[in-house]
Structures are given as C-alpha cells and as structure tokens.
C-alpha positions in Angstrom: -20.6 -3.4 -6.5 -17.6 -5.8 -6.4 -14.2 -4.7 -7.4 -11.0 -6.8 -7.6 -8.0 -5.2 -5.9 -4.4 -5.5 -4.8 -3.5 -2.7 -2.5 0.1 -3.6 -1.5 2.5 -3.5 -4.5 6.2 -2.4 -4.4 7.9 -0.7 -7.3 11.6 -0.8 -7.9 11.8 2.3 -5.6 11.7 -0.2 -2.7 15.2 -1.8 -2.6 13.6 -5.2 -1.9 11.7 -5.2 -5.1 12.9 -6.5 -8.5 14.2 -3.9 -11.0 11.5 -4.7 -13.5 8.8 -3.4 -11.1 8.5 -0.2 -13.1 5.2 1.7 -12.7 4.3 0.9 -16.3 5.0 -2.8 -15.8 3.0 -2.9 -12.6 -0.1 -1.2 -14.1 0.2 -3.3 -17.2 0.3 -6.6 -15.2 -2.6 -5.4 -13.0 -4.6 -4.7 -16.2 -3.8 -8.1 -17.7 -4.8 -9.8 -14.4 -8.2 -8.0 -14.4 -7.7 -5.9 -11.3 -9.9 -2.8 -10.9 -7.9 -1.2 -8.1 -4.3 -1.2 -7.1 -1.9 0.8 -4.8 1.8 1.2 -5.2 3.0 1.2 -1.6 6.8 1.7 -1.5 8.6 1.9 1.8 8.3 5.4 3.3 7.7 6.9 -0.1 5.1 7.5 -2.8 7.6 8.9 -5.3 6.6 6.5 -8.1 2.8 6.9 -7.7 2.6 9.8 -10.2 4.2 7.7 -12.9 1.9 4.8 -12.1 -1.0 7.1 -12.6 0.4 8.2 -15.9 0.8 4.6 -17.0 -2.9 4.0 -16.1 -4.0 6.9 -18.2 -2.1 5.5 -21.2 -3.7 2.1 -20.8 -7.1 3.7 -20.4 -6.7 5.8 -23.6 -5.6 2.7 -25.5 -8.0 0.0 -24.1 -10.8 2.0 -22.6 -10.2 0.8 -19.1 -7.3 0.7 -16.6 -6.9 0.0 -12.9 -7.6 2.9 -10.5 -4.5 3.9 -8.7 -4.8 4.6 -4.9 -1.8 6.7 -3.7 -0.1 4.9 -0.8 3.0 3.9 1.0 4.2 1.4 3.6 5.6 3.0 6.7 7.5 1.4 9.6 6.5 2.9 13.0 8.8 3.2 16.0 7.5 0.0 17.5 8.9 -1.9 14.5 5.8 -2.9 12.5 4.5 -1.8 9.1 1.4 0.3 8.4 -0.1 0.8 5.0 -1.2 4.3 4.4 -3.7 5.1 1.6 -4.6 8.7 0.5 -7.4 10.2 -1.5 -5.2 12.0 -4.0 -1.6 12.3 -5.1 -1.0 15.7 -3.6 -2.1 14.5 -0.1 0.3 11.5 -0.3 3.2 13.7 -1.4 2.5 16.1 1.4 2.5 13.2 3.9 5.8 12.0 2.5 7.3 15.4 3.2 5.8 15.3 6.7 7.3 11.9 7.4 10.9 12.7 6.2 12.2 14.5 9.3 11.1 11.5 11.5 13.0 8.9 9.5 16.3 7.5 10.5 18.5 8.6 7.6 21.3 6.3 6.5 22.8 6.0 3.1 21.7 3.1 0.9 24.2 0.4 0.0 22.8 -0.9 -3.3 25.2 -3.9 -3.3 23.5 -5.1 -0.1 19.9 -3.8 -0.2 19.3 -3.1 -3.9 18.8 0.0 -5.9 16.0 2.5 -5.3 14.8 3.6 -8.7 12.7 6.6 -9.6 10.8 6.6 -12.9 9.4 9.4 -15.0 6.0 9.4 -16.7 7.5 7.5 -19.7 8.5 4.6 -17.4 12.2 5.5 -17.8 14.7 5.6 -14.8 15.0 9.3 -13.8 17.2 8.8 -10.8 17.7 7.0 -7.5 17.0 7.7 -3.9 20.3 7.7 -1.9 18.9 7.4 1.6 17.8 3.9 2.5 14.0 3.6 2.5 13.9 0.5 4.7 14.6 2.4 7.9 11.9 3.1 10.4 10.4 6.4 11.5 10.6 7.4 15.1 6.9 8.1 15.3 4.9 5.8 17.5 2.1 4.0 15.8 -0.7 5.9 17.5 0.8 9.2 16.4 1.4 8.0 12.9 -2.1 6.7 12.5 -3.6 9.9 13.9 -1.6 11.9 11.3 -2.7 9.7 8.4 -6.3 10.1 9.6 -5.9 13.9 9.9 -4.6 14.0 6.4 -7.8 12.3 5.2 -6.2 8.9 4.6 -6.8 5.4 5.8 -4.3 3.4 7.8 -4.1 -0.4 7.8 -1.7 -2.5 10.0 0.1 -4.6 7.4 0.4 -8.4 7.2 -0.7 -8.9 10.8 -0.3 -12.7 10.5 3.5 -12.5 9.9 6.2 -13.2 12.5 8.0 -10.0 11.6 7.1 -6.3 11.0 3.5 -6.9 12.1 1.4 -5.4 14.9 0.8 -8.8 16.5 4.5 -9.8 16.3 5.6 -6.5 17.8 2.9 -5.8 20.4 1.5 -9.3 20.9 -2.1 -8.1 20.4 -4.3 -5.5 18.7 -4.3 -2.7 21.3 -7.7 -2.0 23.0 -7.3 1.7 22.0 -6.6 0.9 18.3 -8.7 3.4 16.3 -8.7 1.6 13.0 -11.3 -0.9 11.6 -9.3 -2.6 8.9 -6.4 -5.1 9.1 -4.3 -6.6 6.3 -3.7 -10.4 6.0 -0.9 -11.7 3.8 -1.7 -13.8 0.8 -0.2 -16.9 2.5 -2.2 -16.6 5.7 -3.9 -19.8 6.8 -7.1 -18.0 7.9 -8.7 -20.9 9.8 -5.7 -21.4 12.0 -5.0 -17.7 12.4 -8.6 -16.9 13.5 -8.6 -19.7 16.0 -5.4 -18.3 17.5 -6.7 -14.7 17.4 -10.5 -14.7 17.5 -10.6 -11.0 18.3 -9.5 -10.4 14.7 -13.0 -11.3 13.6 -14.5 -7.9 14.6 -12.3 -6.0 12.1 -12.6 -5.5 8.4 -9.9 -7.3 6.5 -8.1 -6.9 3.2 -5.7 -9.4 1.6 -3.0 -8.3 -0.7 0.0 -9.7 -2.6 2.8 -7.5 -1.1 4.2 -7.9 -4.6 8.0 -7.5 -5.0 8.1 -9.0 -8.5 5.6 -8.9 -11.4 4.5 -12.5 -11.0 3.5 -11.7 -7.4 0.8 -9.2 -8.4 -2.6 -10.7 -7.5 -4.5 -12.8 -9.9 -7.5 -12.6 -10.0 -7.3 -10.5 -6.8 -9.5 -10.3 -3.8 -13.0 -8.9 -3.9 -14.0 -5.7 -2.2 -17.7 -4.8 -2.1 -18.3 -1.0 -2.3 -21.5 1.0 -2.3 -23.8 0.6 -5.3 -23.5 4.2 -6.2 -19.9 3.4 -7.4 -21.5 1.7 -10.4 -21.0 4.9 -12.4 -17.3 4.7 -11.7 -15.0 5.3 -8.8 -11.7 7.0 -8.1 -9.2 7.0 -5.2 -10.9 9.8 -3.4 -14.3 8.1 -3.4 -12.9 4.8 -2.3 -10.9 6.3 0.5 -14.1 8.1 1.6 -16.0 4.8 1.7 -13.2 3.1 3.6 -13.1 5.9 6.2 -16.8 5.5 6.7 -16.4 1.8 6.9 -18.8 1.4 4.0 -16.7 -1.3 2.2 -16.6 -5.0 3.1 
C-alpha cells in the first residue's frame, strides 16, 4: 500500500515558521494537497500536535477523510545536529517533551529577533506563547537521545543529512559506524545523484524526503510515497505506522 506523506512540518510554535502556520491551516493544506500522512515537528516541542489532531478530526467529519497525524518534534542534540522524533501516540510524545525539558538550554525568546512561538487551542485560536526560546539545543548527546526515543517506543531519523548545517554529516563528517538507526531524511532540495556519489554509504539506509515546511506553500505536493505493508489497506494510524517503521517494514 502506498501513502503520500510529509513528515517534517513546523507550526507557528517554531519561531522560524510563519504565523499562519496554525494547526488547522497545516492540516487543511495537507488535505488539499492529497497527503495521507503528516507530522507536525516543532523545535523541541509537540505542544501543537493535539490541536492538529483535532483539526484532522474536523476535516474527517466533514469530508470523510483527513491526513493521519504522527506526533513528532525536531530536536537538536549536543553535537549540534537535528533529529526528527516520531511517536506512536500523543501521550508518549508529550511525556518525551517533559523528559527533554531539563536537558535544554533555557534562554528567553526575543520575538523581535527570532519570531513569536504561538500555542493554539483545538479551535485553532492562539491560546498563548512559549517564553523560552525553542531553537536552543539539548545537552544530550545523539546516542543518548536516540536511545531514549527508541525506549519510548518512537522512531528517530537524523534530519536533512544533505545540508551544510544542523545535519549529522555536517557535524560529524560521517554516519557513525555504531549508528543504531535505519532511516535518514533528505531535504526536498537534495540533488540525490550528486549526494549519493559523494556519500555512497547512504545507500544502505532507508530514506524519507520531507518539505521541512515553514510556510503553507512549502507543504509537500503531491508528497513522497511510502510503501507500507498491505494489511494497512483497512486503514492505519500513527501507532501502526511507527510500529512498521521500527520493524523496518516500510520502504
């Protein structure tokens, strides 16, 4: 079974995202673009995922179908690169956010420099802001962070590995031999032919390709295709998808 996805989307909780990246607008755009599966992956936080799920429920009630929401976040490890974390359900992602909080460098956000960090309620209305800057790194090394995501039942994916900043390759110079994952993310602008010639070892890993959307027009259209087991034909949710990814059953 093939599903179209975009698993790296920032809401207006991320200070680098546009203010109209509300959960409702994100899910609505994903629906219009024909996506089956999306993840809202704000920096160090999943606080707007609940509202995205509520938006998906409204769309499903009205139109009979809506994108499945995978709870997620984008985390910066101590080595300075980004890791996408995906979780089987909302509670697990919220628990992991609580776990991560003591390990983050806490500095006050300056909206005039970095942008606002908006929280939204289930009606897609601004319900508050996060005062601590979410762009700061955690002091957890990548191997510890990945182990903890795995222990929580989630999936970890080094983000946009082809980029010159905030990527595993840029920070470490290689994919470590003891890397325990089996999936890497490529950015939408990656020249794959050139990239694979430079790093042929990437070929042994599974790969996903996402938009890293910071504005509504960035959200993937028509999205990349992920092939999942045929028994998903009767429907799938975040938990079943995470289970398939953990078992390396998707391609």
